[in-house]
N, C-alpha and C positions, 0 to 999 in steps of 0.2 A: 614309678617311672612315668615321665610325661609323654603322652601320645598326641601327635598333631596330625591334622588332615592336610595333605599336600595342597589342596585347593582352597583352603580357608586361611585368611591371614591369622597368624598367631597373635594372641593377645598378651604375650609375655611382656612384662615391663621390667626394665633393667633396675636392679637394686643399687642404691647408693652405697658408698664405701663406709658410712658411719653406722651401719647396722650393729646392734649389740650382740654379743655372743658370750656364752658361759665359759668358753675355753679360749685361751689365747691362740691367735692365728699367726702363722709365720708371715713375715713381711714379704710382699711381692713387689719388686721394683719394675714398674712399667714406664715406658716412654709415654709422653703426652700423646693423647689421641688427637690425630689431625685428619681432616678430610682432604683428600687429594683431587677428587673429581666427583661431579654429580651428573648422572645421565637422567634426563627428564623422560626417557622412554616415550618420546613423542609419538612414534608410530603405534605402539601398543596401546597407549592411553587413548589416542584419537579413535581407534577402532571401537572401543567400548563406550566412548562418550559421543559418538556420532559427529565427530569433528574432522574426519579424515580429509574432507574435500576442501578445507581452508588452505589456500595457497599462501602459507605463512611459515616461517621457520621457528615460530614459538610454540610452546606447549599450549593447547587450548582444551580446557576441560569444563565440565558443567558442575554446578553446585549440588550438594546433597548426594554425591556419588564418589566412591573411592577412586583415587588415582595413585600411581606408583612412581617412586623415585629410586634409582640405584646409586648407592653411595660407595665410593672407593676410599678406604682408609689406609693409613700407614702401617697399621697392625690390626689384628682381629679385635672385635668388640668384646669387652669384658663386662661382667655384671655390675662392677662398681663404676663404670663409666657414665658420665652425664652427657646427654646429647639433646640439644634444643634446636628445633626448627622455627625460624622466625619469618613470618609473612607480613610484609608491609604493603599497604594499599592506600588508595586515595590520590588526589591530585598532588598533594605535598605530604609524603609519608612522614608520620610523626608518632610519638608515643600513643597518642589518642587512637590512631588507627593501625596499631601494630598487634598482630596476633602471634602469641608465643605458644608453641606446642612442644611439650617436653617428652622425651622418651626416657623418663625415669620416674620412680615412685614418689620422689620428694615433691615434684612440682605438678605431676599429672593429677587431674581430678576427673572422676567418672562423668561429671556433669559439664565438662568443657565442651563447647559447641564443636570445636575442631579436635580431631583425634588422630594419633599416629601410632603405629605398631609395626613390629618387625614382621615382614612377610616371608623372607628367605635369607639365609646366611650361607656364604661359601667362602671361608677364609676371610680375606680382607674386603670382600664385597658383600654388601648388605642391601636388600631391597626392602624399603619401608612402604607401608600403605597409609596414605593420608586421606582422611575423610573430612570434607567440609560440610557445614550444616545446610539444610535446604533453604534457609533464609539468609545465607551469607551475602556479603556485599559483592556485587558483580563488578568486573572491571579488571584493571591491571594490578598484578601482585609482583612483589620482589621477594626473593628467597635468600636467606642467610642461614648458615648452620654453625652453631657454637658447640664446640667440644672442649670442656674445661675452660682454659683461658684463650683458646684459639677460635677465631671467627673466620669461616670460609665463605667467600662470595664467588659463585660461579661466574665465568666470563660473560655468559648471557643468563642473568639470573631472574629475568622477568617472564611471566606467563599470564594468560587470560583466563578468568573464571566467568562463565556465562550462566544465564537462567537455564533451568532443566525441565522441559516438558515431559521427560521420561520419569521424573521423580515424583512419587505420589504426594510427598509432603511439600513440594514446591508449589507456590501459588499460581504458577503457569502450567501446572500439570494438565495434560490432555490425554484422556484415557484411550482413545482410538489410535492405533498405530498407523493406519492409512491416512488419517488426518494429520498426524505428526509429520509424516513424510511429505504431505502436500504443503502444509502451512509453515514448516520449519526448514525442510531439506530441499524442496523443489526450488531450483534457481531460475526457472522459466515460467511463463504464464501469459495472461492476456489482460488488456484493458478493453472495456466495451464502450463504444462511442456511438456517434450517429444520433438518430432519433428512434423513438419507441417502435415505429413502423418500419425502420430500416436500420437495424442494429449492425454496427461495424466492429469486427474483431481487430484489435491491434496487438500483435505479438509483442511481448515485453520480456527482456532478459533482466531478472532481478539481480542475478550475479552476486549473491551475498558471500560467495566463497572466493571471489576473484582477488587478485593481488591488491593489497592495501585497503580493501573495503572494510575489513574488521578493524584494522588500525584506525581508520577514519571514524568508525562507530565508537571506539574507545575514546578517541579525541573529543567527540561530541558529548559523551557522558561527562567528561571532566568540565566541559564548557557549560553544560546545561544544569548540572547539580553540584552545588558547592559543598554540601555536607555529605560526607561519605556514607552516613547512615541512610540517606535517601536512596542510595543505590541498592538497597535491599528490596525496594518496592517496585513491581512492574507498573503500578498505577502512576507513580511519580516519574519513573523513567520514560514511560510512554508519553505522558503529558509534556515532559521536557523535550523529547525528540520531536514531537509535533511542532513545538515552537521554533526549533532549530532548523527545520526544513526550509524555512523562508528567511531571507535577509531583511525582510521588511521590519523585523523586530530584532530582538537579541543583540542590540547595539551593532547591527550590521554583520554579526558573526555567523549568520545562518548560511545554509548550503547553497540555496538556489534563489535567483532573482526572478520574481514573477513578472510577466509581461503579457498583457492582453491588448496592446495597442495595434498590433499588426506590423510594427516596425521592428525588425530584428537585425539591423545592419551591424550592430556591435556585439553580436553573440550568435548563438545557435537558435534557430526557430524551434519552438517547443515540439512541433510535429516531426522534426528530424531525429529526435532522440529515439533510440530503440531499446535502451536499457539504462539501469541505474549506475552500473559500475563506472563508466567513463566520467559521470558527474561527480561521484564520491571520490574517485581517484584524483581528479583535477582539483577538487576542493582540498583534499589531504595534502597535495603537493604545494599548492599556492597559498592555502589558508585564506583564499578570497572567494566571495560568492560567485557562483557560476551563472552566466546568462544563457538561456532564459528557460522558464518553465510555466506550465499551466497545470490545471488540477490533476490530470492523469500522471504527469511527471512528478508532482509533489507526492501523490499516492505511491508511485513506483518506488521512489527513494525511501519513503517512510516504511513501506512494507519490507524493503530490503534491509534497512537498519534494524527493524524489530526482529526479523528472521535471523539475522546475523547474531544478535544478542541473545537469541534463544526464546523470544516471545512469539508464539504462533500468531501469524498475521495473514490477512487476505485483502486484496484490493476489491473494492465494491463500487458498482455504478448504480446511481439512482437516476431514472429518467423522469423528466419534468420536475426537476429539483428546484425548490423555492429558495430565494435569498430574501428573507424577511428582515429588512433593515430596521423597521419600527418595532420588531419583536412583539407584535400583537397577534401572532398566529394567523394572520391573513396576508395575502398578496393582493395589493390594490393597484389596478392598472386603469389609467385615465385615458379616454379616447374622445376625439371630437366627433361631430356628426358624420364625418366622412370615414370614420374608422381609423384615423391616424392617431397613433399613440402620442400623447402630450408628454414629451420627454422631461420637461422641467418640473412636472408634477408627479411623475411616476418614478419613485425611488426604489420600490421593490422590483424584483426581476425573477423570471423563471428560466433556468438554464435547461437547454434540451437534454443535457446529461451532466452529471457531476460525479467525479470519482474521488473516493476517500478510502480509508483503511479501517478494517476491523481487527482488533487485537483480543486475544483470548487470555483470561485470567480470573482468579477469584477476587471478589471485592470485600476484603475484610473490613474496609472502612465504611461500608454501606449496609443497610438492612438486608435481611435474608431475601434471596430471590434475585439478586443483582449479579450473580456470577455468570461466567461465560463470555460471549462476544461483547465487545465494547467498541463503539464507534469513535474513531479518532481521525482528525483531519489536519493534514499538513499545509493545505492551501490557505494563505492569509486572507480572511474575509472580514471578520469582526474581532474587536478586542475582547479578551476574556481575562478578567482580573488584571487588566493593564497590559496584557501581552497578546500577540497574535498567535494563539494556539486554540485548539478545540478538542475537547474530550480528555480522557476516555469517558464515554457515556454508555451505560448499560442498555443493550437492546431491549431488555425486559421493561425498563423504565420508559423508554421511547414508545414502546408498543402500548403501554397502559396510560400514557399521558401524565406520568409523574415527572413533570418538567423541571422540578427543582431537586431531583435526586441526581447525584453524580456531578460531572462537569459538563456544562453547556448543553444539557439535555433539551432545554427549551428551544435553542437554536436548531438543533438537529431534528427535533420533533416537527418544527415548522418546515424544514427542508422536505420532509416526506409526507406531511399530513396537513399542511395549511389549506384553508379554503381560499379559492381565488375569486376575487370580486372585480368585475369590469364596471367602471363608472362612466356614464355619459356626461360630458360637460357641454352645456349649451349656454349661449349668451342671450339673456332675456332682459330687455330694457337696460342694456349696459351692465348687467350683473350676471355673474356665473351661477348657473344652477346645476346641481349635481344629482344624479339619480343612478341607482344600481340597476343595470340592465341585464346582469348575469351573475349568478352565484353558483360556482362550480365546486362541489365538495368532493369530487372524485378524480380530478385531473392531476393533482400534485402527488409526486411519488408514486406514479402509476405502476412502475415496475422497478424492482431492485434486483440486480443479478451479480454473480461472481463466478469464478471458474469452478467447475465441478471437481470433486476430489478424484484424483487419479485419471481424469479424462480431459481431453482437449475440447471441452464443450462447456456451455454456460449452465449455470444452476440458478433458478429463481428462488430468491430468499426474501421476497416481499413479505411473506407471512411471519418472518422473524422480526420485522420492523413495525408491522401494523396489522390490524385485523382487516378482513376483507372489506373493500370499499363499499360504503352504503349499508354495511351490516349494523345491527344494534350495538355490538361491542365497539365497533369503530366510532360510531356517533357518541357513545358513552365515554370513550377515551377522549374524544375531542371536547365534550362538555366538561369532563374532569379537568382537562388542561386549562380551559377557559376559567374554571372556578378559582384558579390561582391568581388570575389577573384582577387588579383592583376594579377595573371598569367592566369586566365580563365581556360578553359578546354584544357588539353594537349593531348587529343586523339580524335579520330573520332568515333562516334557511327555509326556502319554500317547501311545503309538504307535498305539493303536487305540481306538475309541469304547467307552464303557461299555455294559453290557447295556441300560441305559435312557438314552434321549436325549430332550431336550425342546426344542421350538421354539415361540416365541410371536410372533404376528403381530397387529398392530392394523389396523383397517380405517379408510379415510378417513372423517372425520366433520366435519360442520359444527359450529361453536361453538354450544353450547347443546343439542346432541343427545346421547343416551346413547352411551357408548363401548363397542364390542364388541371382544373379544380372542379369537383362536383359539389354544388351547393344543394342540399336537400332541405326543403321546407315541409314541416308537418303541421297540420291544423286539426282542430276538432270540429270543423264545419266544412261543407262543400259550397258554401255561398261564395260567389265570385268576389274577389278583393284585389285591390291594386297594391302591389309591393314594389318598393324601391330597394335596390341592393347597391351598397357601396363597399368596395374591397380595396384595401390599401396594402401595398407590398413593399417590404424593405429587404435589403441585403444586410445580413447581420452575422455575428459570431454565435457560437453555441451558447454563450453566456447571456445573450439578449442584447449585446452591444451593437447599436445600429451603425453600420458602415455608410450606407447611402440609401436614400429613398428611391424606389424603382418606378412605381406607377400607381395610379388609382383607376380602378375599373368601375363603371356604373352600368346598371341595368334596371329598367322599369318594365314590369310585366303585370298582366292580369292572370291570377291563378284561380282555377276552378275546382281542382281536385284536393283531396285531403293530403296527398303526398305529391310534391312537385320537385323535379330535379332540374337544375340550371347549370350549364357548363360555362365556366369562365376560363379564358385563355390568356396567359402572360407570354408575350412574344419573347423569343430568345434574345433579340437585339436589346431588350431592356436590361439584361444582366451580363451578357457575355463580355462586352467591352470593359466591364467594371471588375472582372475577376483578377486581372493583373495588378490592380491597385490594392488588393487585399491579400495579405500574406498568411491568412488562416483558412481553414476549411470553410467554404461558404455555405450559408443556410439562408433560404428565403422564407420569410415569415409573412403571413397574410392575416389581416384582421378584416373580417366580413361582418357588416352590419346590415340587417334587414328590418324594414319598417312597413307596417300596414297603414296605408294612408287613411283608411276609413276610421280606424280606432286609435291611431298614433302608438300602437304597441310596437316596441322595439326589442329586438334580440340580437345577440352578437356571438361570434365564435372565432377561434383562431386556428391557423393551420400552418404546418411547416413542410418544407421541401428539402430533403437531403439527397444530393445527386448520386447517380450511379456512374461507375467508371469501368474502363477495361480491366481485364484480369491478367495477372502475371502467372505463367506456368513455369514450373521448375522440374527439370529432368536430372535426377541425382540418385545414386545407389542408396539402398535402405541401410546398408552397413558399411563400416570402414574400420581401419586399424590405425593405431597410433604410429606416426612416422611414415605412413604410406599415403601418397597423394590421392586426393579426391577431385573429381571433375564434375562441375555443375553447369548445365546448359540452361540459360534463362531466355524466355521468349515473351515478348509483349507486342500485341497488335493494337494500334490506335484505332479503335472502332468508333471514335467520336467524329462529328462532322466539323470539328475545328482542329487546327494544328496545335501541337504542344511545344512551347518554347522553353529554352533553358532547361532541357530535360537532363536528369541525372539519375543514376542507379547507385545505391549503396547496399552493402551487405556485411553481415557479421554473424558469428556463431561462437558461443562460449566453448572454448577448448578446440575449436575448429579453425577459426579465422578471426583476426582483429578487424575492426571496422575499416572498410575501404570504399572509395567512391570512384565512379566512372561517369564522365560527362558525355552526353550524346547530342548536344545542340538542339536542333529542331526535329520533331517527329511529325511528319505530315499526316493528314487524315488518311486512314487506310494503310499506312506504312507499318511494316513488321520489323521489329528489332530482335536479333538473335545473336547472343554472344556467350562465350565460355569463361568460366571462373575455375581456377585451380587453387586448392588449399591443402594443407597438411595437418591433420588432427594431432593434438599434443596431449589430450586427456581422454580417458575412457568414460563410458557411461552413455546414457540416452541424451543426445544433444539435438538442438534445433538450429537450423541454418535459416536466417531471415534475410530476405531481399526486399528493398524498398525503392519505389520510383517516385520522383517528385518533378514538378514543373511549375511554371508561373500560373498555369490554369488549373492543373490537377495537383493539389498540395500533397497527396499521399496515397499510394497504392502499395499494399503489403502482401507478401506471400511467404510461406515457410515450408520447410521440409524437415521431418524428424529422421534422425540417423542414429543408429546404435554403433558406438565406437568401442572396439574391443582390443584386448591385449592379452598376451600369455601371462597367467598369474605367477607371481614370484612366491617362493616358500614362506616369506614373512607375512604374506597376505592370508595364509591359511591358519585358521584357529583350530586348536585341537580340543580334546575332550573337555566337557563342562565349561567351554567358553574361555579357558585360561590361555592367554596369548602364548605362542610358542617361545618367544624370547624370554618370558618370565619363568618358563619351566626349565630353562637351561641351568638355573642355579641349584 
C-alpha cells in the first residue's frame, strides 16, 4: 500500500496505456481527457515566492522553487492518461525555446531540468507541483496543456519567472535574510548627494512593485537580450539593463534622457523626480525615452529594475568621484597663474558625488574571488565595447587594482582611486610651460556610502571598494593597476610634503549669505616670507560643469609663523543673482593658489561650498489604516535673507498618495507656510510619505514621514502548519 505525506508533493508518475501485462485486461472506454480550467493559484504561490507585493494580475514566481497549478478536468485522471505541460518563453516563442514537461513515464526523465508531479487529487480537480531549475531563463512564459489530442490554452496563459535570491543554487543567492529584505523587497530608500562635508539625504521611492513596473522590466529584457539563453545569466542581464537605462545608446530605445545642461523646459528637471515608478510607467506606456535624468535618477531606475527582476541591488554614492576620460588612472586639471581652470585643456573632471548601483551575484565567468557585489552604472559616460553601459565589475577586483577583470573595472577603479594632478600652465617667452604643483593621492573616492540594512541611515562601504587611503595596500593596488598600462606612471608621488602646505576649508552657509573660506598655510620654517594668494571661484554643477565665473580674490601678506590662517570672503552679491539662471543645485568651487615670492614655490588646493536651506516639518500620525483618511500638516519657514520665487510643494507616498503638486508663488524672507494634505492609504505595510519644496533659488528641500498602514487580516493571508497555504490544503 502506498503511503504519502500530505505536506510533500507526491512523486507518482502516471503510467501510459501501452504497459505490457501477462494477463489480458478488460477494455475500459474513457472519454478523451480535456482540461476545462487552470487556476494559477496566484495568491498562494506569491506568498511562498515573496512576490505578493507586485501590483499585477499575473502569476509571478522565482526560479529554482516549486510552484503550484490547479487543473480542472472533464473527468478524473487515470493512470493511462498522458498529460504534457508546455512552457514557451523568449521574445518570439519557438521550438528552440519551448520547455515540455510531461506528467507520464514515457516522456519524463529524472534529469529533466523542469519537473512536474501530482500534489493533490480530488475528483476532477488536480493540483500539480512544477519545479523550475535554478538557472532557468527569466522572463515571460506562456503555458499550454496537452492531454491526448487536446491542447488547452488558458484565457490568460502567461506568467513571469524571476531570479531567486532565496534559492541556494541560484547565482544571485544571498544568504542573509535581512539583506534580502533590504536589497530585493524594500521599495523605498535614499540617494546621498551634496559634498563630503555636507551630505544630503534624498528620499527615493524605488517602487519595484508598482503597477506596470515589472511589465516594463520584462519589456526591457526582451529589448536588451536577443538570445533567450542569455536570460539565464544575471551578469548579462545586469549589463544589458545598464545600457537600457539611457536613451543615448540602444538605438534610442533606452528609458531616460540624460541632461546636464540646466535647461529642462521640455521635460522634468532631474531633481524633481522622487521615485522610479513614474519614469518606468511612462516609458512602458509611451515606449519613448523619458526626459530628464542625472546620475541618481539613472541609479534609481536601475536599482528598481534589478530588484524587480530578483537581483539584489543597492544604490551607492561615491564622493569626489573621478571621470577619467583619458583612462590613464589620473585626473589632470590645468590652471593658470590666477588659479582659474583652463577649460579647453581640462578634459578630466571630478564630480562632487556620483551615484551608481551595486548588484549581488556569483561570477561564474571570472576567476575565484570575484563573487558578491558588482558595480554597475546606468549613467551614460563612456562607451564600453561600443555601447554606453558600465559593469558589472567585481568590487574585489576594483579594490585590488585588477583593472582588466570583469567589465569596465579600469574606469570604475579610476572613479574611486585615481590620483589627482594639478598642472600650472605659464607662458614663458611665448611658449607654454607645464609643471605639476599638486599631486593628491587621497582625494578621489574619499567616501563611498549606501543605505544601511533595515535602517534609515547611511552605511560607509569605502573599505569594500578600496584599501584605506595612504596605506601600503592602497598604494600597492595603485601600482598594480599602473602595471597594466603600457606607459606606466608618468609622474612621481612625493614621499614627503613640500616646505609649504595649503589647506582650504569652507564654512557652512545659508543660501544668500556671504561665503567665508579659511586658508591655512603650513611651513617648516619661521623665517618671514612674502606670499601671494589667488583664489578663483566658479558657480558649477556637481559634475564640475562650469555655469559662470564668479570672482577672483587676491591677497599678499608676509607670514612669520609656521602655521598661518587667512580668511577670504566671497560676497553674496557675486552669486545670488545668478541662481535663477541655473536650474540645478548650485555648487561654488574655489581654486586657491599660494606662491612664496622668495623661493617661487607654488602650492594649490580646491574647495567646494554646498549651501544650507530651511527645513520642512511634517506633522502626521505614525499609523493609519487602509481606506481611512490621513491628515498631514506641512510647515516651512523661509529663514533665508532672500525671497523664494515660483515656490512649489509636491508630495507622494507609495500606497498612500499619488504625486501631487501645490503652487505657492513667492515666499518672502521670514515668511512661514502652513498647509494641510489629506490622503487615503490603499496598501498595507510600512510606508513613507515624501514632501518636496522647490523654487527658482532653492532647487530642492525634502522631508519624509514613516507610517505603518494596517488592515484586518483575511483568512487567506494566514498560513497553516508547516507553511502549506490553506487553499492548497482544501483538496
